[in-house]
LORO-702747 format. One line per 5 residues: for each residue x, y, z of C-alpha. Coordinates in nm, 4 decimals, padded with zeros to 6 digits, m for minus. Example, Ala and Ser with C-alpha at 12.3 -4.5 7.8 and 13.67 -1.06 7.14 Angstrom:
2
01.2300/m00.4500/00.7800 ~ 01.3670/m00.1060/00.7140
END
This chain:
655
00.0000/00.0000/00.0000 ~ 00.1074/00.3566/m00.0707 ~ m00.1230/00.5999/00.1052 ~ m00.4684/00.4433/00.0597 ~ m00.3874/00.2837/m00.2761
m00.3077/m00.0840/m00.3259 ~ m00.0103/m00.0652/m00.5627 ~ m00.0104/m00.4394/m00.6371 ~ m00.2924/m00.3723/m00.8852 ~ m00.0701/m00.1523/m01.1058
00.0933/m00.2863/m01.4185 ~ 00.4500/m00.2124/m01.3023 ~ 00.4221/m00.3802/m00.9599 ~ 00.4734/m00.7525/m00.9035 ~ 00.4239/m00.9380/m00.5736
00.5873/m01.2757/m00.5027 ~ 00.5329/m01.5087/m00.2014 ~ 00.8184/m01.7471/m00.1126 ~ 00.7526/m01.9386/00.2096 ~ 00.7373/m01.6856/00.4935
00.8794/m01.4084/00.2739 ~ 00.6949/m01.1612/00.0504 ~ 00.8755/m00.9615/m00.2197 ~ 00.7498/m00.6531/m00.4053 ~ 00.9105/m00.5543/m00.7375
00.8550/m00.2167/m00.9088 ~ 00.9499/m00.2234/m01.2777 ~ 01.1011/00.0818/m01.4436 ~ 01.0931/00.2995/m01.1314 ~ 01.0239/00.6680/m01.1722
01.0615/00.9653/m00.9366 ~ 00.6923/00.9591/m00.8420 ~ 00.7426/00.6082/m00.6968 ~ 00.9306/00.7594/m00.4015 ~ 00.7545/00.7838/m00.0682
00.6402/00.5722/00.2278 ~ 00.4969/00.2267/00.1683 ~ 00.3489/m00.0214/00.4102 ~ 00.2520/m00.3873/00.4009 ~ m00.0525/m00.5233/00.5858
m00.0661/m00.8794/00.7247 ~ m00.4011/m01.0130/00.8467 ~ m00.5433/m01.3347/00.9888 ~ m00.8357/m01.4266/01.2130 ~ m00.6457/m01.3081/01.5220
m00.5647/m00.9558/01.4083 ~ m00.3679/m00.7228/01.1835 ~ m00.0087/m00.6015/01.1736 ~ 00.1700/m00.3428/00.9543 ~ 00.5299/m00.2757/00.8544
00.6472/00.0547/00.7000 ~ 00.9393/00.1402/00.4734 ~ 01.0504/00.4444/00.2713 ~ 01.1773/00.4561/m00.0882 ~ 01.4021/00.7459/m00.1878
01.5500/00.8168/m00.5316 ~ 01.8928/00.9623/m00.5996 ~ 01.9719/01.1415/m00.9229 ~ 02.1723/00.9210/m01.1526 ~ 02.5355/01.0158/m01.2055
02.5856/01.2289/m01.5198 ~ 02.8001/00.9693/m01.6940 ~ 02.5182/00.7164/m01.6644 ~ 02.2339/00.9464/m01.7696 ~ 02.1065/00.8712/m02.1221
02.1670/01.1540/m02.3688 ~ 01.8342/01.2530/m02.5175 ~ 01.8923/01.3233/m02.8857 ~ 01.6398/01.5132/m03.0800 ~ 01.4203/01.3033/m03.3017
01.5103/01.5157/m03.5994 ~ 01.8747/01.4099/m03.5698 ~ 01.7977/01.0376/m03.5930 ~ 01.7856/00.8642/m03.9225 ~ 01.4844/00.6699/m04.0475
01.4395/00.3504/m03.8480 ~ 01.7012/00.4446/m03.5889 ~ 01.6152/00.3574/m03.2300 ~ 01.6408/00.6435/m02.9785 ~ 01.8065/00.4439/m02.6981
02.0385/00.2569/m02.9300 ~ 02.1672/00.5905/m03.0627 ~ 02.2399/00.7126/m02.7128 ~ 02.4071/00.3862/m02.6156 ~ 02.2575/00.3960/m02.2623
02.0008/00.1139/m02.2797 ~ 02.1223/m00.1823/m02.0717 ~ 02.2511/m00.4724/m02.2701 ~ 02.1164/m00.8254/m02.2357 ~ 02.4260/m00.9186/m02.0380
02.3515/m00.6477/m01.7812 ~ 01.9964/m00.7805/m01.7416 ~ 02.1327/m01.1295/m01.6782 ~ 02.3665/m00.9900/m01.4080 ~ 02.0765/m00.8111/m01.2383
01.8679/m01.1293/m01.2393 ~ 02.1551/m01.3229/m01.0851 ~ 02.1925/m01.0588/m00.8090 ~ 01.8203/m01.0832/m00.7285 ~ 01.8439/m01.4617/m00.7115
02.1425/m01.4374/m00.4749 ~ 01.9540/m01.1942/m00.2495 ~ 01.6572/m01.4285/m00.2447 ~ 01.8725/m01.7297/m00.1537 ~ 02.0445/m01.5374/00.1273
01.7098/m01.4232/00.2638 ~ 01.6057/m01.7856/00.3154 ~ 01.8821/m01.8550/00.5655 ~ 01.9311/m01.5123/00.7230 ~ 01.9142/m01.4688/01.0966
01.7918/m01.1295/01.1989 ~ 01.8497/m00.9911/01.5471 ~ 01.5947/m00.7367/01.6710 ~ 01.6251/m00.3665/01.6003 ~ 01.6330/m00.0992/01.8723
01.3324/m00.0338/02.0925 ~ 01.0835/00.2120/01.9475 ~ 01.1420/00.4870/02.2043 ~ 01.3414/00.5873/02.5092 ~ 01.2732/00.4252/02.8488
01.0674/00.6246/03.0959 ~ 01.0455/00.6148/03.4765 ~ 00.6981/00.4874/03.5658 ~ 00.7619/00.4945/03.9424 ~ 01.0501/00.5753/04.1737
01.1688/00.5189/04.5292 ~ 01.4540/00.6377/04.7477 ~ 01.7145/00.4360/04.5580 ~ 01.5134/00.2520/04.2923 ~ 01.3071/00.3203/03.9820
01.0544/00.1273/03.7752 ~ 01.1412/00.1524/03.4054 ~ 00.9165/00.0880/03.1058 ~ 00.9897/00.1150/02.7348 ~ 00.8168/00.0385/02.4013
00.8909/m00.2826/02.2170 ~ 01.1077/m00.2848/01.9022 ~ 00.9261/m00.2080/01.5772 ~ 01.1464/m00.4612/01.3981 ~ 01.2077/m00.7746/01.6065
01.3723/m00.9733/01.3265 ~ 01.2375/m01.3110/01.2196 ~ 01.1926/m01.4329/01.5802 ~ 01.0126/m01.2883/01.8841 ~ 01.2016/m01.0877/02.1457
01.2933/m01.3090/02.4433 ~ 01.4619/m01.0650/02.6824 ~ 01.5924/m00.7125/02.7346 ~ 01.9288/m00.6232/02.8918 ~ 01.9200/m00.3098/03.1063
02.2459/m00.1213/03.1680 ~ 02.3167/00.2074/03.3447 ~ 02.5960/00.4663/03.3279 ~ 02.6111/00.7122/03.6150 ~ 02.7081/01.0556/03.4910
02.9575/01.2734/03.6742 ~ 03.2942/01.2186/03.8359 ~ 03.1704/00.9456/04.0718 ~ 03.0053/00.7361/03.8022 ~ 03.3131/00.6020/03.6258
03.3509/00.5574/03.2509 ~ 03.1729/00.2242/03.2123 ~ 02.8340/00.0650/03.1703 ~ 02.7040/m00.1488/03.4554 ~ 02.4446/m00.4175/03.3976
02.1365/m00.3757/03.6162 ~ 01.9702/m00.6968/03.5047 ~ 01.7788/m00.8811/03.2337 ~ 01.4006/m00.8628/03.2001 ~ 01.1710/m01.0910/02.9954
00.9230/m00.8032/02.9573 ~ 00.9499/m00.4372/02.8598 ~ 00.9639/m00.3244/03.2240 ~ 01.2270/m00.3519/03.4986 ~ 01.2680/m00.2560/03.8657
01.6194/m00.1132/03.9121 ~ 01.7570/m00.1045/04.2686 ~ 02.0747/00.0322/04.4235 ~ 02.0667/00.3681/04.2446 ~ 02.1861/00.6892/04.4093
01.9185/00.9476/04.4832 ~ 01.9749/01.2753/04.3006 ~ 02.2236/01.1219/04.0527 ~ 02.1887/01.1335/03.6729 ~ 02.2023/00.8126/03.4708
02.2021/00.7124/03.1078 ~ 02.0239/00.3843/03.0401 ~ 02.0955/00.1390/02.7600 ~ 01.8278/m00.1137/02.6571 ~ 01.9271/m00.4028/02.4296
01.6643/m00.6496/02.2996 ~ 01.7415/m01.0145/02.2248 ~ 01.5798/m01.2881/02.0226 ~ 01.6968/m01.6433/01.9657 ~ 01.9574/m01.5251/01.7127
02.1365/m01.2946/01.9568 ~ 02.1479/m00.9456/02.1015 ~ 02.0162/m00.6697/01.8789 ~ 02.0813/m00.2993/01.8487 ~ 02.0881/m00.1011/02.1737
01.9180/00.2313/02.2423 ~ 02.0801/00.4813/02.4810 ~ 01.8477/00.7157/02.6672 ~ 01.8857/01.0807/02.7468 ~ 02.0037/01.1533/03.1054
01.7485/01.0483/03.3697 ~ 01.7574/01.1631/03.7319 ~ 01.6664/00.9530/04.0350 ~ 01.4602/01.2034/04.2296 ~ 01.5469/01.2455/04.5999
01.2751/01.2304/04.8599 ~ 01.1297/00.9163/04.7039 ~ 00.8995/00.6773/04.8923 ~ 01.0503/00.5023/05.1936 ~ 01.0764/00.1303/05.2487
00.8081/m00.0173/05.4783 ~ 00.9243/m00.0790/05.8364 ~ 00.7705/m00.2967/06.1060 ~ 00.7844/m00.0848/06.4200 ~ 00.6346/m00.3787/06.6116
00.7185/m00.7092/06.4392 ~ 00.5593/m01.0440/06.5101 ~ 00.6955/m01.2606/06.7894 ~ 00.9185/m01.5445/06.6801 ~ 00.7180/m01.8330/06.8299
00.3865/m01.8678/07.0144 ~ 00.1751/m02.1544/07.1442 ~ m00.2048/m02.1695/07.1439 ~ m00.4499/m02.4100/07.3048 ~ m00.6732/m02.5982/07.0633
m01.0169/m02.4360/07.0519 ~ m00.8859/m02.1100/07.1971 ~ m00.9149/m01.7685/07.0262 ~ m00.5833/m01.6027/06.9438 ~ m00.4833/m01.2634/06.8014
m00.1641/m01.2105/06.5982 ~ m00.0766/m00.8485/06.5273 ~ 00.2057/m00.6224/06.4176 ~ 00.2619/m00.2520/06.3411 ~ 00.4000/m00.1214/06.0105
00.4791/00.2188/05.8630 ~ 00.6001/00.3496/05.5278 ~ 00.5536/00.6234/05.2698 ~ 00.3351/00.5685/05.0776 ~ 00.1327/00.3543/05.3119
00.2248/m00.0065/05.2342 ~ m00.0162/m00.2789/05.1326 ~ m00.0100/m00.5888/05.3528 ~ m00.0957/m00.9523/05.3067 ~ m00.0834/m01.2586/05.5308
00.0494/m01.6014/05.4362 ~ 00.0546/m01.9387/05.6098 ~ 00.3442/m02.1582/05.4960 ~ 00.3697/m01.9443/05.1780 ~ m00.0049/m01.9819/05.0976
m00.2209/m01.6688/05.1087 ~ m00.4514/m01.6412/05.4117 ~ m00.8085/m01.5468/05.3230 ~ m01.0771/m01.4290/05.5658 ~ m01.3274/m01.7003/05.6658
m01.6433/m01.6106/05.8487 ~ m01.6427/m01.7454/06.2013 ~ m01.2820/m01.8594/06.1917 ~ m01.0329/m01.6118/06.0341 ~ m01.0638/m01.2324/06.0517
m00.8169/m00.9890/05.8918 ~ m00.8179/m00.6271/06.0134 ~ m00.6089/m00.3266/05.9034 ~ m00.6393/m00.0116/06.1145 ~ m00.3866/00.2458/06.0001
m00.0511/00.0789/06.0538 ~ m00.1921/m00.1970/06.2765 ~ m00.2277/m00.5368/06.1061 ~ m00.4287/m00.7946/06.3005 ~ m00.5102/m01.1589/06.2263
m00.7661/m01.3232/06.4574 ~ m00.8200/m01.7001/06.4745 ~ m01.1450/m01.8101/06.6380 ~ m01.1418/m02.1644/06.7704 ~ m00.7862/m02.2608/06.6783
m00.7583/m02.5965/06.4989 ~ m00.4603/m02.8247/06.4519 ~ m00.4343/m02.7375/06.0824 ~ m00.3917/m02.3698/06.1806 ~ m00.0384/m02.4460/06.3006
00.2471/m02.3213/06.0839 ~ 00.4525/m02.0198/05.9877 ~ 00.2459/m01.7009/05.9608 ~ 00.4044/m01.4150/05.7675 ~ 00.2871/m01.0557/05.7284
00.4324/m00.8955/05.4160 ~ 00.4244/m00.5185/05.3599 ~ 00.5065/m00.3640/05.0215 ~ 00.4965/m00.0279/04.8504 ~ 00.6746/00.1293/04.5565
00.9989/00.1445/04.7576 ~ 01.0210/m00.2278/04.8261 ~ 00.8945/m00.5173/05.0340 ~ 00.9614/m00.6384/05.3915 ~ 00.8105/m00.9126/05.6047
00.7869/m01.0422/05.9595 ~ 00.6748/m01.3836/06.0770 ~ 00.5683/m01.5935/06.3731 ~ 00.5483/m01.9706/06.4110 ~ 00.2236/m02.0914/06.5714
00.2183/m02.4227/06.7572 ~ m00.1195/m02.5700/06.8535 ~ m00.1243/m02.7804/07.1735 ~ m00.4058/m02.9761/07.3356 ~ m00.2729/m02.9894/07.6958
m00.3526/m02.6736/07.9011 ~ m00.0746/m02.7539/08.1485 ~ 00.1797/m02.7475/07.8655 ~ 00.0610/m02.4023/07.7606 ~ 00.0683/m02.2773/08.1210
00.4226/m02.4064/08.1719 ~ 00.5416/m02.2426/07.8509 ~ 00.3837/m01.9083/07.9476 ~ 00.5439/m01.9210/08.2927 ~ 00.8817/m02.0101/08.1455
00.8714/m01.7162/07.9064 ~ 00.7646/m01.4749/08.1798 ~ 01.0360/m01.5914/08.4154 ~ 01.2998/m01.5894/08.1415 ~ 01.2177/m01.2449/08.0095
01.1372/m01.0557/08.3301 ~ 01.3279/m01.2025/08.6222 ~ 01.3627/m00.9944/08.9347 ~ 01.6740/m00.7805/08.9822 ~ 01.9696/m00.7559/08.7495
02.0352/m01.0371/08.5006 ~ 02.2773/m01.0853/08.2091 ~ 02.1742/m01.0388/07.8438 ~ 01.9832/m01.3142/07.6646 ~ 01.8154/m01.3521/07.3266
01.4422/m01.4225/07.3360 ~ 01.4325/m01.4300/06.9544 ~ 01.7425/m01.5350/06.7669 ~ 01.8538/m01.4567/06.4119 ~ 01.7313/m01.6893/06.1387
01.9001/m01.7950/05.8143 ~ 01.7834/m01.5970/05.5116 ~ 01.8118/m01.6204/05.1325 ~ 01.7598/m01.3125/04.9110 ~ 01.7949/m01.2283/04.5436
02.0632/m00.9832/04.4388 ~ 01.9481/m00.6154/04.4463 ~ 01.6545/m00.6900/04.6811 ~ 01.6345/m00.5529/05.0386 ~ 01.6614/m00.7830/05.3419
01.6173/m00.7423/05.7178 ~ 01.7744/m00.9514/05.9969 ~ 01.5953/m00.9250/06.3342 ~ 01.6565/m01.0506/06.6869 ~ 01.5252/m00.9648/07.0359
01.7585/m00.9180/07.3311 ~ 01.6661/m00.8479/07.6940 ~ 01.8651/m00.7900/08.0121 ~ 01.8994/m00.5687/08.3138 ~ 02.0729/m00.3325/08.2707
01.9554/m00.3058/07.9111 ~ 02.2197/m00.4504/07.6746 ~ 02.3625/m00.2807/07.3664 ~ 02.3732/m00.4785/07.0403 ~ 02.6554/m00.4751/06.7844
02.6586/m00.6455/06.4434 ~ 02.9329/m00.8389/06.2658 ~ 02.9696/m01.0118/05.9281 ~ 03.2183/m01.2968/05.9095 ~ 03.3719/m01.1709/06.2341
03.4188/m00.8102/06.1178 ~ 03.2255/m00.5252/06.2801 ~ 02.9623/m00.3538/06.0649 ~ 02.8967/00.0194/06.0555 ~ 02.6006/00.2123/05.9195
02.6304/00.3566/05.5679 ~ 02.4047/00.4358/05.2718 ~ 02.3093/00.0666/05.2384 ~ 02.3302/m00.0640/05.5963 ~ 02.1195/00.0723/05.8802
02.0515/m00.0461/06.2362 ~ 01.7003/m00.0256/06.3807 ~ 01.6054/m00.0626/06.7478 ~ 01.2579/m00.0691/06.9039 ~ 01.1514/m00.0155/07.2643
01.0648/m00.3801/07.3327 ~ 01.4161/m00.5114/07.2727 ~ 01.3951/m00.5829/06.8984 ~ 01.7108/m00.5064/06.7007 ~ 01.7251/m00.5204/06.3185
01.9886/m00.4872/06.0506 ~ 01.8441/m00.3464/05.7266 ~ 02.0351/m00.4092/05.4049 ~ 01.9043/m00.2258/05.0965 ~ 01.9973/m00.3617/04.7550
02.1816/m00.6782/04.8604 ~ 02.5005/m00.7572/04.6661 ~ 02.6585/m01.0972/04.6095 ~ 02.9457/m01.0065/04.8415 ~ 02.6953/m00.9336/05.1216
02.6465/m01.3060/05.1730 ~ 02.8079/m01.4646/05.4763 ~ 02.7637/m01.5325/05.8472 ~ 02.6034/m01.2459/06.0399 ~ 02.6113/m01.2246/06.4178
02.4513/m00.9989/06.6768 ~ 02.6204/m00.9555/07.0153 ~ 02.4253/m00.8234/07.3154 ~ 02.6577/m00.6755/07.5805 ~ 02.6040/m00.5309/07.9286
02.8040/m00.4983/08.2483 ~ 02.6928/m00.8515/08.3463 ~ 02.8160/m01.0287/08.0327 ~ 02.7653/m01.0813/07.6622 ~ 02.5780/m01.3289/07.4406
02.5871/m01.3840/07.0618 ~ 02.3510/m01.5350/06.8065 ~ 02.4314/m01.6063/06.4410 ~ 02.2662/m01.6690/06.1056 ~ 02.3688/m01.7239/05.7445
02.2631/m01.4869/05.4670 ~ 02.2766/m01.6234/05.1100 ~ 02.2600/m01.3717/04.8233 ~ 02.2179/m01.5242/04.4777 ~ 02.1167/m01.4205/04.1284
01.7607/m01.5384/04.1703 ~ 01.5642/m01.8195/04.0212 ~ 01.7564/m01.8074/03.6923 ~ 02.0581/m01.9522/03.8752 ~ 01.8583/m02.2250/04.0490
01.8972/m02.5914/03.9581 ~ 01.6060/m02.8345/03.9681 ~ 01.6590/m03.1493/04.1796 ~ 01.8161/m03.4516/04.0106 ~ 01.8945/m03.7920/04.1616
02.2545/m03.8841/04.0816 ~ 02.2113/m04.2065/04.2803 ~ 01.8679/m04.3685/04.2792 ~ 01.6909/m04.5107/04.5826 ~ 01.8151/m04.8523/04.6739
02.0505/m04.8453/04.4790 ~ 01.8687/m05.1591/04.3608 ~ 01.5378/m05.1529/04.1771 ~ 01.4018/m05.4197/04.4163 ~ 01.4896/m05.4665/04.7812
01.4030/m05.7728/04.9880 ~ 01.4339/m05.7777/05.3658 ~ 01.3511/m06.0367/05.6299 ~ 01.0689/m05.9668/05.8695 ~ 01.2015/m05.8203/06.1940
01.5177/m05.6745/06.0376 ~ 01.5846/m05.3055/05.9683 ~ 01.5266/m05.1562/05.6224 ~ 01.7760/m04.8973/05.4959 ~ 01.7175/m04.6986/05.1745
01.9356/m04.4146/05.0503 ~ 01.9800/m04.1857/04.7502 ~ 02.1866/m03.8821/04.6509 ~ 02.0234/m03.5709/04.5076 ~ 02.1780/m03.2584/04.3570
01.9936/m02.9232/04.3519 ~ 02.0250/m02.5511/04.4212 ~ 01.8901/m02.4148/04.6463 ~ 01.8462/m02.6940/04.8998 ~ 01.5553/m02.9331/04.8623
01.2738/m03.0613/05.0777 ~ 01.2420/m03.4394/05.0797 ~ 00.9235/m03.6431/05.1313 ~ 00.8929/m04.0229/05.1442 ~ 00.5811/m04.2193/05.0430
00.4911/m04.5859/05.0646 ~ 00.2218/m04.6810/04.8131 ~ 00.1297/m04.3103/04.7813 ~ 00.0909/m04.2705/05.1617 ~ 00.3257/m04.0178/05.3184
00.5652/m04.1498/05.5812 ~ 00.6031/m03.9453/05.8998 ~ 00.8961/m03.9328/06.1412 ~ 00.8485/m04.1737/06.4318 ~ 01.0366/m04.4200/06.6478
00.9640/m04.6749/06.3753 ~ 01.0608/m04.4600/06.0719 ~ 01.3474/m04.2104/06.0454 ~ 01.4340/m03.9967/05.7392 ~ 01.7443/m03.7786/05.7098
01.9017/m03.5405/05.4571 ~ 02.2572/m03.4134/05.4996 ~ 02.4213/m03.1073/05.3446 ~ 02.5880/m03.3186/05.0743 ~ 02.2514/m03.4275/04.9349
02.2491/m03.7819/05.0779 ~ 01.8931/m03.8911/05.1580 ~ 01.8343/m04.1866/05.3908 ~ 01.5290/m04.3725/05.5178 ~ 01.5483/m04.6232/05.8047
01.2566/m04.8469/05.9045 ~ 01.3124/m05.0501/06.2218 ~ 01.1873/m05.4050/06.2717 ~ 00.9952/m05.4289/05.9452 ~ 00.6709/m05.6237/05.9223
00.4630/m05.7387/05.6266 ~ 00.2807/m05.4035/05.6327 ~ 00.6066/m05.2248/05.5460 ~ 00.6222/m05.3876/05.2021 ~ 00.5320/m05.1762/04.8984
00.6551/m04.9165/04.6526 ~ 00.8739/m04.6546/04.8265 ~ 00.9016/m04.3162/04.6547 ~ 01.1426/m04.0379/04.7486 ~ 01.0393/m03.6925/04.6223
01.2868/m03.4017/04.6301 ~ 01.1598/m03.0531/04.5439 ~ 01.2728/m02.6909/04.5533 ~ 01.1573/m02.3610/04.4011 ~ 01.2203/m02.4667/04.0403
01.1213/m02.8314/04.0177 ~ 01.0971/m03.1757/04.1660 ~ 01.2402/m03.5220/04.1084 ~ 01.1378/m03.8691/04.2251 ~ 01.3136/m04.2007/04.2723
01.1477/m04.5313/04.3617 ~ 01.2263/m04.8800/04.4859 ~ 00.9973/m05.1763/04.5587 ~ 01.0446/m05.3371/04.8980 ~ 00.9403/m05.6994/04.9602
00.9227/m05.8443/05.3113 ~ 00.9862/m06.2187/05.3374 ~ 00.9369/m06.4419/05.6450 ~ 01.2142/m06.4341/05.9012 ~ 01.3196/m06.7913/05.8181
01.2797/m06.7514/05.4387 ~ 01.5579/m06.6881/05.1852 ~ 01.6301/m06.3387/05.0619 ~ 01.6609/m06.3131/04.6832 ~ 01.9538/m06.1249/04.5426
01.8637/m05.7741/04.4393 ~ 01.9237/m05.6576/04.0849 ~ 02.1446/m05.3528/04.0771 ~ 02.1245/m05.1091/03.7876 ~ 02.3694/m05.2043/03.5185
02.3661/m05.5824/03.5900 ~ 02.2076/m05.8342/03.3527 ~ 01.9741/m06.1033/03.4805 ~ 01.7502/m06.2743/03.2258 ~ 01.5461/m06.4443/03.5003
01.4613/m06.1220/03.6810 ~ 01.1157/m05.9815/03.6080 ~ 01.1104/m05.6412/03.4392 ~ 01.0641/m05.3440/03.6676 ~ 00.7337/m05.2043/03.5438
00.6218/m05.0151/03.8540 ~ 00.5912/m04.6395/03.8097 ~ 00.5758/m04.3847/04.0929 ~ 00.2297/m04.2570/04.1725 ~ 00.1485/m03.8876/04.1635
m00.1746/m03.6970/04.1300 ~ 00.0042/m03.3884/03.9970 ~ 00.1950/m03.4310/03.6685 ~ 00.5549/m03.5325/03.7359 ~ 00.8492/m03.6136/03.5087
01.0054/m03.9499/03.5904 ~ 01.2449/m03.9041/03.2988 ~ 01.3183/m03.5521/03.1802 ~ 01.4245/m03.4657/02.8233 ~ 01.7763/m03.3453/02.7549
01.9218/m03.0705/02.5367 ~ 02.0900/m03.1449/02.2031 ~ 02.3703/m02.9987/01.9898 ~ 02.3407/m03.1466/01.6395 ~ 02.4523/m03.0765/01.2836
02.2260/m02.9790/00.9991 ~ 02.0571/m03.2853/00.8543 ~ 02.0808/m03.4993/01.1709 ~ 01.7758/m03.6775/01.3115 ~ 01.6696/m03.5573/01.6574
01.4653/m03.7605/01.9074 ~ 01.3458/m03.5886/02.2281 ~ 01.2101/m03.8373/02.4856 ~ 01.0488/m03.7916/02.8267 ~ 00.8257/m03.9855/03.0678
00.5390/m03.8222/03.2565 ~ 00.2939/m03.9638/03.5117 ~ m00.0142/m03.8167/03.6728 ~ m00.3631/m03.9132/03.7887 ~ m00.5627/m03.8555/03.5778
m00.3247/m03.8942/03.2843 ~ m00.1980/m03.5454/03.2006 ~ m00.2383/m03.3735/02.8684 ~ 00.1086/m03.3250/02.7193 ~ 00.1923/m03.0363/02.4843
00.5164/m02.9647/02.2990 ~ 00.6180/m02.5994/02.2544 ~ 00.8845/m02.4487/02.0312 ~ 00.9957/m02.1021/02.1405 ~ 00.6777/m02.1079/02.3559
00.4576/m02.1676/02.0496 ~ 00.3026/m02.4966/01.9392 ~ 00.4888/m02.6520/01.6423 ~ 00.1672/m02.6234/01.4380 ~ 00.2299/m02.2469/01.4304
00.5187/m02.2974/01.1856 ~ 00.4632/m02.3745/00.8177 ~ 00.7075/m02.6677/00.8331 ~ 00.5178/m02.8327/01.1228 ~ 00.4811/m03.1679/00.9329
00.8521/m03.2210/01.0036 ~ 00.7763/m03.2396/01.3805 ~ 00.6308/m03.5813/01.4662 ~ 00.4761/m03.6327/01.8114 ~ 00.4594/m03.9965/01.9244
00.3286/m04.1647/02.2403 ~ 00.0220/m04.1654/02.4608 ~ 00.1980/m04.2056/02.7951 ~ 00.3857/m04.2398/03.0122 ~ 00.6559/m04.2067/02.7407
00.6281/m03.9187/02.4942 ~ 00.8576/m03.8459/02.1991 ~ 00.9135/m03.5610/01.9575 ~ 01.0888/m03.6742/01.6387 ~ 01.2584/m03.4166/01.4151
01.4040/m03.5812/01.1029 ~ 01.6769/m03.3957/00.9134 ~ 01.7040/m03.0934/01.1428 ~ 01.7437/m02.7551/00.9760 ~ 01.9371/m02.4507/01.0953
01.6204/m02.2572/01.1755 ~ 01.5035/m02.5354/01.4100 ~ 01.7462/m02.3944/01.6694 ~ 01.5579/m02.2679/01.9723 ~ 01.3984/m02.3453/02.3081
01.1664/m02.6436/02.3350 ~ 00.9320/m02.7018/02.6283 ~ 00.7186/m02.9981/02.7332 ~ 00.4088/m02.8997/02.9322 ~ 00.2053/m03.1630/03.1210
m00.1223/m03.0521/03.2772 ~ m00.4189/m03.2120/03.4570 ~ m00.6794/m03.0990/03.7098 ~ m00.4296/m03.1173/03.9988 ~ m00.1562/m02.9002/03.8495
00.1095/m02.8856/03.5832 ~ 00.4772/m02.9645/03.5276 ~ 00.7127/m02.8465/03.2577 ~ 01.0607/m02.9214/03.1330 ~ 01.2669/m02.6877/02.9155
01.5552/m02.7862/02.6854 ~ 01.7522/m02.6213/02.4061 ~ 01.8209/m02.7493/02.0551 ~ 02.1243/m02.6039/01.8772 ~ 02.1619/m02.6916/01.5089
02.5039/m02.6130/01.3589 ~ 02.5955/m02.5900/00.9931 ~ 02.7955/m02.8881/00.8716 ~ 03.1652/m02.8383/00.9197 ~ 03.1348/m02.5782/01.1968
END
């Protein structure tokens, strides 16, 4: 289109479709053909447009045909032949060959995205942070944009002559922390698709305005641990402040707490946050957390609630706390709430809190890895009237990780408590659990009745995992009869003392963390005390008489019992991606390529999906260079979903 006119209807325009590419040819171009053109693409989901401009330059004088007067030509003489400027047949052949070469190169080209369509803007700001947004690139190449890299350059003598990476965002928005209030910055945004990083756009100077909103602060945090009698009413409350006024939410073991009539009431009165439990039940026990957030950041405080059924136990605990906290006369310092280990993502704020009492009142000092800490623009110490002491760290850095200690000192003595702070790069650096040594290590274990059963496995993951054991889909609890352990090296062990026939069955060990889960199984058979024990078949041994191990772990939610793996192949190789998934009911399994179903691509017949469970395969015969990308397997049923992500890299032959 040019203006409102469809130029493909003219006699000098020719449109060609080759696969995903469309080419427009204008024959015998003239000056009036200059201007802005656009192409419109439509389907049932919507419309998109792309614009381009055609400009003409005056031909060099030596190449301009000399227009002879007609009167000077002889009868039958051709005007252009006389001038000698009409292209010869050989020149036309060269032009055709150039067009063919351009067309062939366009088939295999890999386009990175162009720059974003406009400069980033500050949508919101805090004391040392800003929320950035920017428009998407007009030209994203032949693949969608996957991420944006955000970099900053502080202007002035203190900034230094270098760009510093703030982070990578999958969307066209980013929360940047650790900036200096009142300083000027230039920002550089670089988009990326699967072919690589594109062209960057550098913004005009932006200033982080001083006097920005302040981080929320709990002036009265929750107690560390409380007990409640079953059936009793209990009130949990804390006090928070911040500018602007922060929003709060309650969670129980990371699940949101919702108000329930007659049982749970949530009240917010100014800065007072109150949670009331009417008729406490056993399932109310757990870790309650109150989280406060505003545009400056997010903080939280928590309390662990234990529900008891013996009134004497509650009375004894109350008396012990009262005597420990408020004894008569002078007494040395003691911690009534100790520091707890924390994990935080780089650039996020974190608070470490403890409670110290004593008479005379003790002073508290802070150390990291044995070295004393002092307040600065990132570290601040907070003290409240009821003995709570906090260390606030804004914009945590990787080097801030380590062992932190608080020492309470008075004339009668000193006492210290410690915790470990881990600062990492967030979930992108996490590793899903994987069993490097399966349970058993045999696939079948036989044990005599009355003997002890010992199962073990080794799991690797980051961060640390939680481990749960099941026997025939029934969870095993710690008891005098059953003991489960997990050490810091990832060794998982299960000991069952004096086994009986009821202890036989399929044992499943499930390890999970923030990014995934893994399972390992073994079948345990209990034989009579005077019966023979069959030799177990260890993985890797051959035994033609042994029955095949056909038992699969049971899981309501979809779970991968064999995950797919990534591939690096050459052009023309055959690729086979295999995985095994279980779930009850059987999950629906979808294959995604660059987060789109393979049917989206015009060469989808080359992707063959095989299997109806629990094994699923994706066959890609004769892989092509443009098959390079991210592939995901998504399994979903009514209980949840599981996904696995791999990469396929196709190299040209000889690379």
